[in-house]
KESE-25065 format. One line per 4 residues: number of its first residue (from 1); for each residue x, y, z of C-alpha. Coordinates in Angstrom, 1 decimal, decimal comma. Layout:
NUM = X/Y/Z | ...;
// end
This chain:
1 = 26,4/91,3/157,1 | 28,5/88,2/159,0 | 25,1/86,3/159,1 | 24,8/86,2/155,7;
5 = 28,0/85,3/154,9 | 27,8/82,4/157,4 | 24,6/81,2/156,0 | 25,7/81,4/152,3;
9 = 29,2/79,9/153,5 | 27,1/77,0/155,1 | 24,8/76,6/151,9 | 27,6/75,9/149,9;
13 = 29,0/73,2/152,2 | 26,1/71,2/152,9 | 24,5/71,1/149,2 | 27,7/69,9/147,8;
17 = 26,1/66,2/147,9 | 22,5/67,1/147,2 | 19,8/69,0/149,2 | 19,6/70,2/152,9;
21 = 17,1/70,8/155,8 | 17,5/74,3/156,9 | 17,6/73,0/160,6 | 21,2/72,0/159,5;
25 = 21,8/75,5/157,9 | 21,0/76,7/161,3 | 23,3/74,3/163,1 | 25,9/74,7/160,7;
29 = 26,2/78,6/160,4 | 25,1/79,2/164,1 | 22,7/81,7/163,1 | 19,1/81,9/164,6;
33 = 16,4/80,1/162,8 | 14,2/83,5/162,0 | 17,3/85,0/160,4 | 18,1/81,7/158,3;
37 = 14,7/81,8/157,1 | 14,0/85,5/156,4 | 17,3/85,5/154,4 | 17,0/82,2/152,5;
41 = 13,6/84,0/151,4 | 15,4/86,5/150,4 | 17,8/84,7/147,7 | 15,0/82,2/147,0;
45 = 13,4/85,5/145,2 | 17,0/86,3/143,6 | 17,3/82,9/142,1 | 19,9/81,5/144,3;
49 = 18,2/78,7/145,7 | 14,9/76,6/145,3 | 13,0/74,7/147,7 | 11,1/71,5/147,5;
53 = 9,4/69,1/149,8 | 11,1/71,5/152,1 | 14,1/70,9/151,3 | 17,2/73,5/150,2;
57 = 18,3/72,9/146,7 | 21,0/74,5/144,9 | 21,9/74,2/141,0 | 25,7/74,1/140,0;
61 = 25,1/77,4/138,2 | 23,1/78,3/141,5 | 25,9/77,6/143,9 | 28,8/79,4/141,7;
65 = 26,5/82,6/142,2 | 26,1/81,7/145,8 | 30,0/81,6/146,1 | 29,9/85,0/144,4;
69 = 27,8/86,7/146,9 | 29,7/85,6/149,6 | 32,9/86,7/148,4 | 30,9/90,4/147,8;
73 = 29,6/90,0/151,3 | 33,5/89,9/152,5 | 33,7/85,8/153,0 | 37,3/84,7/152,7;
77 = 37,5/83,5/148,7 | 39,7/80,6/150,1 | 36,8/79,2/152,5 | 34,4/79,7/149,8;
81 = 36,4/78,1/146,9 | 37,0/75,1/149,5 | 33,1/74,3/149,0 | 33,1/74,9/145,3;
85 = 34,2/71,7/143,5 | 36,6/71,8/140,4 | 34,0/69,8/138,0 | 31,0/72,4/138,9;
89 = 33,6/75,0/138,0 | 34,1/73,4/134,7 | 30,4/72,3/133,9 | 29,3/75,6/134,0;
93 = 32,0/77,2/131,6 | 31,1/74,2/129,2 | 27,3/75,3/129,6 | 27,8/78,8/129,2;
97 = 29,5/77,6/126,0 | 26,5/75,6/124,6 | 24,4/78,0/125,4 | 26,1/80,4/123,0;
101 = 26,1/77,9/120,1 | 29,7/76,4/120,7 | 30,7/72,8/120,5 | 32,6/72,1/123,5;
105 = 34,5/69,7/125,9 | 36,5/69,1/128,5 | 40,3/67,8/129,2 | 41,3/67,8/125,9;
109 = 44,7/65,9/125,8 | 47,0/65,5/123,2 | 51,2/64,7/123,0 | 53,6/67,1/120,8;
113 = 57,4/67,2/120,6 | 57,0/64,1/123,4 | 55,3/66,1/126,1 | 51,5/65,6/127,2;
117 = 49,1/68,9/126,9 | 45,9/69,3/128,0 | 43,5/72,1/127,6 | 40,8/72,8/130,3;
121 = 38,0/73,6/128,2 | 38,5/73,8/124,0 | 35,2/75,8/122,7 | 34,5/76,0/118,7;
125 = 32,0/77,8/116,9 | 32,9/78,5/113,1 | 36,3/78,9/112,8 | 36,8/80,3/116,4;
129 = 38,1/77,6/119,1 | 38,4/79,3/122,4 | 41,1/77,5/124,3 | 40,2/77,7/128,1;
133 = 42,5/77,6/131,2 | 40,2/77,7/134,1 | 41,6/78,8/137,5 | 39,7/79,4/140,7;
137 = 42,1/81,3/142,8 | 41,8/81,6/146,2 | 42,2/85,3/146,5 | 42,9/88,2/144,0;
141 = 45,9/87,6/142,0 | 48,3/89,8/141,5 | 49,3/90,9/137,7 | 52,7/88,9/138,1;
145 = 50,6/85,9/138,7 | 48,3/86,4/136,0 | 51,2/87,1/133,6 | 52,1/83,4/134,4;
149 = 48,9/81,8/133,8 | 49,0/83,4/130,6 | 52,4/82,9/129,5 | 51,5/79,3/130,3;
153 = 48,4/79,1/128,6 | 50,3/80,8/125,5 | 52,6/77,7/125,7 | 49,5/75,3/125,6;
157 = 48,3/77,1/122,7 | 50,9/77,0/120,5 | 51,8/73,7/121,3 | 48,1/72,8/120,1;
161 = 48,5/74,9/117,3 | 51,8/73,1/115,9 | 50,3/69,8/116,4 | 46,4/70,2/115,7;
165 = 46,9/69,2/111,8 | 48,3/66,1/113,0 | 45,6/65,2/115,6 | 42,6/66,9/114,0;
169 = 41,2/63,3/114,4 | 40,7/63,6/118,3 | 38,8/66,8/118,5 | 35,2/65,5/118,5;
173 = 33,8/68,6/116,5 | 34,3/69,2/112,9 | 37,2/71,3/112,1 | 36,9/73,8/109,1;
177 = 39,7/74,3/106,6 | 40,9/76,7/108,8 | 40,1/77,6/111,9 | 41,5/80,4/114,7;
181 = 42,6/79,3/118,1 | 42,2/82,2/121,0 | 43,8/81,4/124,2 | 41,4/82,4/127,1;
185 = 41,5/82,3/130,8 | 38,4/81,7/132,7 | 38,6/82,9/136,3 | 36,4/82,9/139,9;
189 = 37,8/85,9/141,1 | 38,4/89,0/138,8 | 42,1/89,9/137,8 | 43,3/93,3/138,0;
193 = 43,4/93,5/134,2 | 41,0/92,9/131,7 | 43,8/91,1/129,0 | 47,2/90,4/129,2;
197 = 49,7/90,4/126,2 | 45,9/90,6/124,5 | 44,8/87,1/125,8 | 41,8/88,1/127,9;
201 = 41,4/87,0/131,7 | 37,4/86,7/132,4 | 35,2/86,2/135,4 | 33,3/83,2/134,8;
205 = 30,0/85,2/135,2 | 31,0/87,6/132,5 | 31,5/84,8/130,2 | 28,2/85,5/128,4;
209 = 28,9/89,0/127,7 | 33,0/88,2/126,4 | 31,2/85,5/123,8 | 28,8/88,1/122,3;
213 = 31,6/90,3/121,8 | 34,3/87,8/120,8 | 32,9/88,3/117,1 | 33,7/91,9/116,4;
217 = 37,3/91,4/118,4 | 38,8/88,0/117,8 | 41,4/89,3/115,3 | 42,2/91,9/117,6;
221 = 43,2/89,6/120,3 | 46,1/87,0/120,7 | 45,5/84,4/118,4 | 47,1/81,6/116,0;
225 = 45,8/80,4/113,2 | 45,7/77,0/111,3 | 45,3/75,8/108,2 | 44,4/72,4/106,6;
229 = 45,6/70,8/103,3;
// end
């Protein structure tokens, strides 16, 4: 089990800048070549990596799956997260939204009441605008930490709801005559509860299911309605 963890962490570390040779994984993980080859073949069959010209490649979505598999096998989440870039996490979120028919943008910044605000990912489909805060917790968060994160996101989305009629021209997608702003938190590691104050805290690999179920649940979630004249 420990060999598998070390191989996965080495893949994460060494593929951050591009493809890597198997011999470097052997050296970094300190796992014998025969075991590395056997395990690479297994995770290749699972779609976690691919080979080309004797090099090992891992796309961002594969790297995230590798990270989650390493944590599942008992790897220290903090050690795993050090080898995942913030940009990878957000790009995976953007792609997930777009695959489900949403228009999505990163780092939506605005000013309201003399203060600067930012929504990590803003995604819109029809009248629903999901306002997402992306979190790469290094360890499983406590309920008190989750509440702090959720309260901060509520504050951001309230500010956006108040400011939106005046700044809607800054949004890159066309807004309907009315929209429903839905605060959400996207995490790498699952939280103790799925909802806090009716705000979803969604592990990134459950985002697909969440988006599929959202149309039927949106009005039961904490949301803010914004109308435009």
